[in-house]
N, C-alpha and C positions, 0 to 999 in steps of 0.2 A: 696195727697204724701204733696204739700206746708201745704193745709188747721193745717196737724197734728203735719207739721212740727210749724206751729204760734204757733198749739194751745200750742205746749210743751214750747217752749221757755218762752210760757204766763207765761202760767205753775208755770216755775224758775221765772219767774225775780218775781210776785207775792209771792212765798218760800218764797227769798230772802228777797223778802220786807216786811215780817212782820218777820220775825229775826230780821231783826235789829232794823222793831220797838219794840223789845221784851229788847233790852239792851242790854248793855254789862250782861253774869254769868261765874259763875265760875264751873270745877265742878272735880271730881274725875278719871281716869280714875285706877287709880290701889288704891290697891283694890274696893273691888266694897258693894257696900252700904249692912249691916248682914253674910259679910265673917270673915270666921275663917281664923288663918295665926297666924303664927313663923316666931318668932323673930330671927332672924332682918328679917323686911317684906321692899315691894317694895312699897313706893307710888309717885304716879303718878298724878299733877295737870294740869288742862285743860282752857283755859279763852278764851271767845269770844270776840268781843268786843274791848278789854285793847290790849300795846303791851308791854309783857314783859321785863323789864329797868333792869334794878340793882337800886340798894341804894344809893345813894345821887339829884341830881335836878329832882323837881317837877318838870313837866314831863304829860302836857295831855293824858287825856285817857293812861296811861301807872302809869307801880308800878309790884308791884313782890307780890311773894305771902309768907304766911304762914302759919306753923299750929300748933293749936290750942288744950292744948289736958285736953282732959276733962274742958274743958272750951266750952262757948258762944262763939257766935261772937259778935261781935264789931260794937258801932255804928258809925256813919260819923264822919269823923273829932280826934275821939281818937287815942289816941296812943299805939299801941299795944308795951305790953310789950317786957322788955328783962328778964327771967326767962325759966324755962325744961321745960317748959308749955307751951310758946311762941315761937315754933324757929322758927328763922325768913329768905330766903332763897337770901338773901340783895344781891348779886353777879349775883341773873338772872333767879335762876335754875330752875326746871320743874320737876325735879323727883329728890327723895334723898329715903334715909335705911332707918327706924328706929330699933331699939332696945328698947321695952319692953314689960315687969312682964307677965308669965303667970295672967293677966286677961280680963272685957270687958272695952271697951274705946269708948271712941265717938269723933272724931276726926274731925274739923271743919277747914274747912281752910278760910282765909281770905286776903280777896287782897289788899295793902295800896299802899297808894302815894309812892317818892319819900326817905319820911322823915318816913316811919314806919305811918303813919295820916290813918285806914281806910277806907275800901273808904263804908264803913254801908256794909245790908242789905240786898244790892240784889249782893251783892260782897263778898258773906258765901253760905258759905251750910255745911255740916254738915252730919256722917254716923257714921256708930254704929260699931265696928269689937271686935272679940273675938282672941283673945292675948293665943295662946296655948301652 
């Protein structure tokens, strides 16, 4: 019995180490890639390996989410524009409701530091949705 517990513990440590080795990442909890949604629809963000904090101070390994509509993620260090296609969640929000007219959309989540400078491709994720 002890051997089985030790093996399970060792496997858990290996998995945790592998996840850490991959580095920080972002993902969409909702909607899923390829989803058909009705406007307004909920968007939920997730980040692993970084802390979500409000905009303002630049803190190592921390930042906040941005949602880019029909835009590509930005290179590391680039500032995220303030316009209708670049939504900022500088209060540290991890979800929102988005209202878009019917059509096909590319949604790109971009994590950025406290002064809205992109963390780059490693902390960017895109999905496609259809709004009915």
